[in-house]
C-alpha positions as a Markdown table, in Angstrom:
| # | Residue | x | y | z |
|---|---|---|---|---|
| 1 | Unk | 20.2 | 12.1 | -5.2 |
| 2 | Unk | 19.1 | 15.8 | -4.8 |
| 3 | Unk | 15.7 | 17.2 | -5.1 |
| 4 | Unk | 16.3 | 18.6 | -8.6 |
| 5 | Unk | 17.5 | 15.3 | -9.9 |
| 6 | Unk | 14.5 | 13.5 | -8.3 |
| 7 | Unk | 12.2 | 16.0 | -9.9 |
| 8 | Unk | 13.7 | 15.3 | -13.3 |
| 9 | Unk | 13.3 | 11.6 | -12.7 |
| 10 | Unk | 9.7 | 12.1 | -11.6 |
| 11 | Unk | 8.9 | 14.1 | -14.8 |
| 12 | Unk | 10.5 | 11.4 | -16.9 |
| 13 | Unk | 8.6 | 8.7 | -15.1 |
| 14 | Unk | 5.3 | 10.5 | -15.6 |
| 15 | Unk | 6.0 | 10.8 | -19.3 |
| 16 | Unk | 6.7 | 7.1 | -19.4 |
| 17 | Unk | 3.3 | 6.4 | -17.7 |
| 18 | Unk | 1.6 | 8.6 | -20.3 |
| 19 | Unk | 3.4 | 7.0 | -23.2 |
| 20 | Unk | 2.7 | 3.5 | -22.0 |
| 21 | Unk | -0.7 | 4.0 | -20.4 |
| 22 | Unk | -2.5 | 1.6 | -22.7 |
| 23 | Unk | 0.0 | -1.2 | -22.0 |
| 24 | Unk | -0.2 | -0.5 | -18.3 |
| 25 | Unk | -4.0 | -0.6 | -18.2 |
| 26 | Unk | -4.1 | -3.8 | -20.3 |
| 27 | Unk | -1.5 | -5.5 | -18.1 |
| 28 | Unk | -3.3 | -4.3 | -14.9 |
| 29 | Unk | -6.6 | -5.7 | -16.1 |
| 30 | Unk | -4.9 | -9.0 | -17.0 |
| 31 | Unk | -3.2 | -9.2 | -13.6 |
| 32 | Unk | -6.3 | -8.4 | -11.7 |
| 33 | Unk | -8.5 | -10.9 | -13.6 |
| 34 | Unk | -5.8 | -13.6 | -13.5 |
| 35 | Unk | -6.3 | -13.9 | -9.7 |
| 36 | Unk | -9.8 | -15.1 | -10.1 |
| 37 | Unk | -10.3 | -16.2 | -13.8 |
| 38 | Unk | -9.8 | -19.9 | -13.1 |
| 39 | Unk | -12.5 | -19.9 | -10.4 |
| 40 | Unk | -16.1 | -20.7 | -11.1 |
| 41 | Unk | -17.4 | -17.3 | -9.9 |
| 42 | Unk | -14.5 | -15.5 | -11.7 |
| 43 | Unk | -14.2 | -11.8 | -10.9 |
| 44 | Unk | -17.0 | -12.0 | -8.4 |
| 45 | Unk | -14.4 | -13.2 | -6.0 |
| 46 | Unk | -12.8 | -9.7 | -6.1 |
| 47 | Unk | -15.8 | -8.7 | -4.0 |
| 48 | Unk | -16.5 | -12.0 | -2.1 |
| 49 | Unk | -12.9 | -12.3 | -0.8 |
| 50 | Unk | -12.5 | -9.0 | 1.0 |
| 51 | Unk | -16.2 | -9.0 | 2.0 |
| 52 | Unk | -15.8 | -12.4 | 3.6 |
| 53 | Unk | -12.7 | -11.3 | 5.5 |
| 54 | Unk | -14.2 | -8.1 | 6.8 |
| 55 | Unk | -17.4 | -9.9 | 7.9 |
| 56 | Unk | -15.2 | -12.4 | 9.8 |
| 57 | Unk | -13.5 | -9.5 | 11.5 |
| 58 | Unk | -16.8 | -7.9 | 12.2 |
| 59 | Unk | -18.3 | -11.1 | 13.7 |
| 60 | Unk | -15.3 | -12.0 | 15.8 |
| 61 | Unk | -14.4 | -8.5 | 17.1 |
| 62 | Unk | -17.8 | -6.9 | 16.8 |
| 63 | Unk | -19.5 | -9.4 | 19.1 |
| 64 | Unk | -16.6 | -9.6 | 21.6 |
| 65 | Unk | -15.8 | -5.9 | 21.7 |
| 66 | Unk | -19.0 | -4.5 | 20.3 |
| 67 | Unk | -19.7 | -2.3 | 23.3 |
| 68 | Unk | -16.0 | -1.2 | 23.7 |
| 69 | Unk | -15.0 | 2.2 | 22.5 |
| 70 | Unk | -11.6 | 3.2 | 21.3 |
| 71 | Unk | -11.0 | 6.9 | 21.2 |
| 72 | Unk | -14.7 | 7.5 | 21.2 |
| 73 | Unk | -15.6 | 5.1 | 18.3 |
| 74 | Unk | -16.7 | 1.4 | 18.3 |
| 75 | Unk | -13.6 | -0.8 | 18.4 |
| 76 | Unk | -14.6 | -2.7 | 15.3 |
| 77 | Unk | -14.5 | 0.5 | 13.2 |
| 78 | Unk | -11.1 | 1.3 | 14.7 |
| 79 | Unk | -9.9 | -2.2 | 13.8 |
| 80 | Unk | -11.3 | -2.3 | 10.2 |
| 81 | Unk | -9.9 | 1.2 | 9.2 |
| 82 | Unk | -6.5 | 0.3 | 10.5 |
| 83 | Unk | -6.4 | -3.2 | 9.0 |
| 84 | Unk | -7.4 | -2.3 | 5.4 |
| 85 | Unk | -4.7 | 0.3 | 5.1 |
| 86 | Unk | -2.0 | -2.1 | 6.4 |
| 87 | Unk | -3.3 | -4.9 | 4.2 |
| 88 | Unk | -3.0 | -2.7 | 1.1 |
| 89 | Unk | 0.7 | -2.1 | 1.9 |
| 90 | Unk | 1.5 | -5.7 | 2.9 |
| 91 | Unk | -0.1 | -7.4 | -0.1 |
| 92 | Unk | 1.2 | -4.9 | -2.6 |
| 93 | Unk | 4.8 | -5.1 | -1.2 |
| 94 | Unk | 4.7 | -8.9 | -1.6 |
| 95 | Unk | 3.3 | -8.6 | -5.1 |
| 96 | Unk | 5.9 | -6.1 | -6.4 |
| 97 | Unk | 8.9 | -8.0 | -5.3 |
| 98 | Unk | 8.7 | -10.4 | -8.3 |
| 99 | Unk | 7.0 | -7.9 | -10.7 |
| 100 | Unk | 10.0 | -7.7 | -13.0 |
| 101 | Unk | 10.7 | -11.4 | -12.9 |
| 102 | Unk | 7.1 | -12.2 | -13.7 |
| 103 | Unk | 7.2 | -10.0 | -16.8 |
| 104 | Unk | 10.7 | -11.0 | -17.8 |
| 105 | Unk | 9.6 | -11.7 | -21.4 |
| 106 | Unk | 9.3 | -7.9 | -21.8 |
| 107 | Unk | 12.9 | -7.1 | -20.8 |
| 108 | Unk | 14.2 | -7.6 | -24.3 |
| 109 | Unk | 11.7 | -5.3 | -25.9 |
| 110 | Unk | 13.7 | -2.3 | -27.0 |
| 111 | Unk | 10.9 | 0.3 | -26.6 |
| 112 | Unk | 9.4 | -1.0 | -23.4 |
| 113 | Unk | 10.1 | 0.9 | -20.1 |
| 114 | Unk | 10.8 | -1.8 | -17.5 |
| 115 | Unk | 10.4 | 0.8 | -14.7 |
| 116 | Unk | 6.6 | 0.8 | -15.2 |
| 117 | Unk | 6.2 | -2.9 | -14.4 |
| 118 | Unk | 5.8 | -2.5 | -10.7 |
| 119 | Unk | 3.0 | -0.1 | -11.4 |
| 120 | Unk | 0.9 | -3.0 | -12.9 |
| 121 | Unk | 1.0 | -4.8 | -9.5 |
| 122 | Unk | 0.3 | -1.6 | -7.6 |
| 123 | Unk | -2.7 | -0.6 | -9.7 |
| 124 | Unk | -4.0 | -4.2 | -9.6 |
| 125 | Unk | -4.0 | -4.1 | -5.8 |
| 126 | Unk | -5.5 | -0.7 | -5.7 |
| 127 | Unk | -8.4 | -1.9 | -7.7 |
| 128 | Unk | -9.1 | -4.6 | -5.1 |
| 129 | Unk | -8.5 | -2.0 | -2.3 |
| 130 | Unk | -11.2 | 0.2 | -3.8 |
| 131 | Unk | -13.7 | -2.6 | -3.3 |
| 132 | Unk | -12.5 | -3.1 | 0.3 |
| 133 | Unk | -12.8 | 0.6 | 1.1 |
| 134 | Unk | -16.4 | 0.7 | -0.1 |
| 135 | Unk | -17.3 | -2.3 | 2.0 |
| 136 | Unk | -15.5 | -0.7 | 5.0 |
| 137 | Unk | -17.4 | 2.6 | 4.5 |
| 138 | Unk | -20.7 | 0.6 | 4.5 |
| 139 | Unk | -19.8 | -1.0 | 7.8 |
| 140 | Unk | -18.9 | 2.4 | 9.2 |
| 141 | Unk | -22.4 | 3.7 | 8.3 |
| 142 | Unk | -23.9 | 0.6 | 10.0 |
| 143 | Unk | -22.0 | 1.6 | 13.1 |
| 144 | Unk | -23.4 | 5.1 | 12.9 |
| 145 | Unk | -20.2 | 6.7 | 11.8 |
| 146 | Unk | -21.4 | 9.7 | 9.7 |
| 147 | Unk | -19.6 | 10.4 | 6.4 |
| 148 | Unk | -17.7 | 13.7 | 6.1 |
| 149 | Unk | -15.6 | 15.6 | 3.7 |
| 150 | Unk | -12.6 | 14.2 | 5.4 |
| 151 | Unk | -13.3 | 10.9 | 3.7 |
| 152 | Unk | -12.0 | 12.5 | 0.5 |
| 153 | Unk | -8.6 | 12.8 | 2.3 |
| 154 | Unk | -8.1 | 9.1 | 1.7 |
| 155 | Unk | -6.9 | 10.1 | -1.8 |
| 156 | Unk | -4.0 | 11.9 | -0.1 |
| 157 | Unk | -3.0 | 8.9 | 2.0 |
| 158 | Unk | -3.4 | 6.6 | -1.0 |
| 159 | Unk | -0.9 | 8.9 | -2.8 |
| 160 | Unk | 1.4 | 8.6 | 0.2 |
| 161 | Unk | 1.2 | 4.8 | -0.1 |
| 162 | Unk | 1.8 | 5.0 | -3.8 |
| 163 | Unk | 5.0 | 7.1 | -3.6 |
| 164 | Unk | 6.3 | 4.9 | -0.7 |
| 165 | Unk | 5.6 | 1.6 | -2.4 |
| 166 | Unk | 7.0 | 2.6 | -5.8 |
| 167 | Unk | 10.3 | 3.3 | -4.2 |
| 168 | Unk | 10.3 | 0.0 | -2.3 |
| 169 | Unk | 9.1 | -1.7 | -5.5 |
| 170 | Unk | 12.0 | -0.5 | -7.6 |
| 171 | Unk | 14.4 | -1.4 | -4.8 |
| 172 | Unk | 13.1 | -4.9 | -4.0 |
| 173 | Unk | 12.1 | -6.0 | -7.5 |
| 174 | Unk | 15.5 | -5.2 | -9.0 |
| 175 | Unk | 17.5 | -6.8 | -6.1 |
| 176 | Unk | 15.3 | -10.0 | -6.1 |
| 177 | Unk | 16.4 | -10.8 | -9.7 |
| 178 | Unk | 19.9 | -11.4 | -8.3 |
| 179 | Unk | 19.0 | -12.5 | -4.8 |
| 180 | Unk | 15.7 | -14.5 | -4.8 |
| 181 | Unk | 15.6 | -14.7 | -1.0 |
| 182 | Unk | 14.5 | -11.1 | -0.9 |
| 183 | Unk | 10.8 | -12.2 | -1.0 |
| 184 | Unk | 11.3 | -14.4 | 2.1 |
| 185 | Unk | 13.0 | -11.5 | 3.9 |
| 186 | Unk | 10.1 | -9.1 | 2.9 |
| 187 | Unk | 7.6 | -11.7 | 4.2 |
| 188 | Unk | 9.4 | -11.7 | 7.6 |
| 189 | Unk | 9.5 | -7.9 | 7.6 |
| 190 | Unk | 5.8 | -7.7 | 6.9 |
| 191 | Unk | 5.1 | -9.9 | 9.9 |
| 192 | Unk | 7.2 | -7.7 | 12.1 |
| 193 | Unk | 5.5 | -4.5 | 10.8 |
| 194 | Unk | 2.1 | -6.1 | 11.5 |
| 195 | Unk | 2.9 | -6.0 | 15.3 |
| 196 | Unk | 4.7 | -2.7 | 15.2 |
| 197 | Unk | 1.8 | -0.9 | 13.5 |
| 198 | Unk | -1.3 | 0.1 | 15.5 |
| 199 | Unk | -3.9 | -2.1 | 13.9 |
| 200 | Unk | -5.4 | -3.9 | 16.8 |
| 201 | Unk | -4.2 | -1.6 | 19.5 |
| 202 | Unk | -4.2 | 2.1 | 20.4 |
| 203 | Unk | -0.8 | 3.7 | 20.4 |
| 204 | Unk | -2.0 | 6.3 | 23.0 |
| 205 | Unk | -2.3 | 3.5 | 25.6 |
| 206 | Unk | 1.4 | 2.9 | 25.4 |
| 207 | Unk | 4.1 | 4.8 | 27.4 |
| 208 | Unk | 5.1 | 8.0 | 25.7 |
| 209 | Unk | 8.7 | 7.0 | 24.9 |
| 210 | Unk | 7.5 | 3.7 | 23.2 |
| 211 | Unk | 4.7 | 5.5 | 21.4 |
| 212 | Unk | 7.1 | 8.1 | 20.0 |
| 213 | Unk | 9.5 | 5.3 | 18.9 |
| 214 | Unk | 6.7 | 3.4 | 17.0 |
| 215 | Unk | 5.8 | 6.6 | 15.1 |
| 216 | Unk | 9.1 | 6.2 | 13.2 |
| 217 | Unk | 7.3 | 3.4 | 11.3 |
| 218 | Unk | 6.1 | 5.0 | 8.1 |
| 219 | Unk | 3.1 | 2.8 | 8.1 |
| 220 | Unk | 1.9 | 4.5 | 11.2 |
| 221 | Unk | 1.4 | 7.7 | 9.2 |
| 222 | Unk | -0.8 | 5.9 | 6.6 |
| 223 | Unk | -2.8 | 3.8 | 9.1 |
| 224 | Unk | -3.3 | 6.7 | 11.4 |
| 225 | Unk | -4.3 | 8.8 | 8.4 |
| 226 | Unk | -7.0 | 6.4 | 7.3 |
| 227 | Unk | -8.5 | 6.5 | 10.8 |
| 228 | Unk | -8.2 | 10.3 | 10.9 |
| 229 | Unk | -10.0 | 10.5 | 7.6 |
| 230 | Unk | -12.8 | 8.0 | 8.1 |
| 231 | Unk | -13.3 | 8.3 | 11.9 |
| 232 | Unk | -11.9 | 11.3 | 13.6 |
| 233 | Unk | -12.3 | 14.1 | 11.0 |
| 234 | Unk | -8.7 | 15.2 | 11.4 |
| 235 | Unk | -6.6 | 16.7 | 8.6 |
| 236 | Unk | -3.0 | 15.6 | 7.8 |
| 237 | Unk | -1.9 | 19.3 | 8.2 |
| 238 | Unk | -2.5 | 18.9 | 11.9 |
| 239 | Unk | 0.6 | 16.7 | 12.1 |
| 240 | Unk | 3.3 | 18.9 | 10.5 |
| 241 | Unk | 6.3 | 17.2 | 12.1 |
| 242 | Unk | 5.0 | 13.7 | 11.4 |
| 243 | Unk | 4.2 | 14.7 | 7.8 |
| 244 | Unk | 7.6 | 16.1 | 7.2 |
| 245 | Unk | 9.2 | 13.0 | 8.7 |
| 246 | Unk | 7.1 | 10.7 | 6.5 |
| 247 | Unk | 7.9 | 12.6 | 3.3 |
| 248 | Unk | 11.6 | 12.9 | 4.2 |
| 249 | Unk | 11.9 | 9.1 | 4.8 |
| 250 | Unk | 9.8 | 8.4 | 1.6 |
| 251 | Unk | 12.2 | 10.7 | -0.4 |
| 252 | Unk | 15.2 | 8.6 | 0.9 |
| 253 | Unk | 13.5 | 5.3 | 0.0 |
| 254 | Unk | 12.4 | 6.6 | -3.4 |
| 255 | Unk | 15.9 | 8.0 | -4.2 |
| 256 | Unk | 17.5 | 4.7 | -3.1 |
| 257 | Unk | 15.0 | 2.7 | -5.2 |
| 258 | Unk | 15.7 | 4.8 | -8.3 |
| 259 | Unk | 19.5 | 4.5 | -7.9 |
| 260 | Unk | 19.5 | 0.8 | -7.3 |
| 261 | Unk | 17.1 | 0.2 | -10.2 |
| 262 | Unk | 19.1 | 2.3 | -12.6 |
| 263 | Unk | 22.4 | 0.7 | -11.5 |
| 264 | Unk | 21.1 | -2.9 | -11.9 |
| 265 | Unk | 18.9 | -2.3 | -15.0 |
| 266 | Unk | 21.6 | -3.1 | -17.6 |
| 267 | Unk | 22.1 | -6.6 | -16.1 |
| 268 | Unk | 18.4 | -7.6 | -15.8 |
| 269 | Unk | 18.4 | -9.6 | -19.1 |
| 270 | Unk | 21.4 | -11.6 | -18.0 |
| 271 | Unk | 19.6 | -13.1 | -15.0 |
| 272 | Unk | 16.2 | -13.8 | -16.4 |
């Protein structure tokens, strides 16, 4: 798929989002609330859950490595900023795999655009991620990390995440209808990526050849970008080669996702 065709698909997709925005928002709110609605504290868990996990990280690693610095910042801040970006990708990828199957009752609606279904899961996870980012920023302030204009750069890296994950969503959600084991495969891939992404460790401590190899992981760009924005006051434009590589790979994934989705779309109703 060439750039002009992808541009046309992008414009069409944006028009679909605009046309179905009310449906998307309603489904997103339902999806987000359904995670907690059966609990006594309801939506309050959307705050308690990430807060509890970050506090556990803080207590475990803060006390053990509280005086250890990584690249000039407290280790706990290095850990938290890396983990929240990876967790956004990991949980969202697992959620979008079954997004079409979960809303299969909509497949036979003539005027409904099935391509927007993964967006519901993505937006739902982004809502929770916003809460986590706010908590993480508060902990950065506690650790004397001063806020800066670079914090706004998170919007760019969230956009990077969005474009990458929507391509993977169209690819995996359409294939999983015909091959249910895809979700188990994605789970294994997530575990591998966890160890290949610099969350707990510093890539600069590795031999140069291994460090260069690990940068081919697209998650490295996003995780490193979160840290550059929140901790190191570094702009994405300072990594031109890495930026071009990330967007090149993302273009391939997005194009593949679109092609596979459009090829399998006519058969969705037959397997749900």
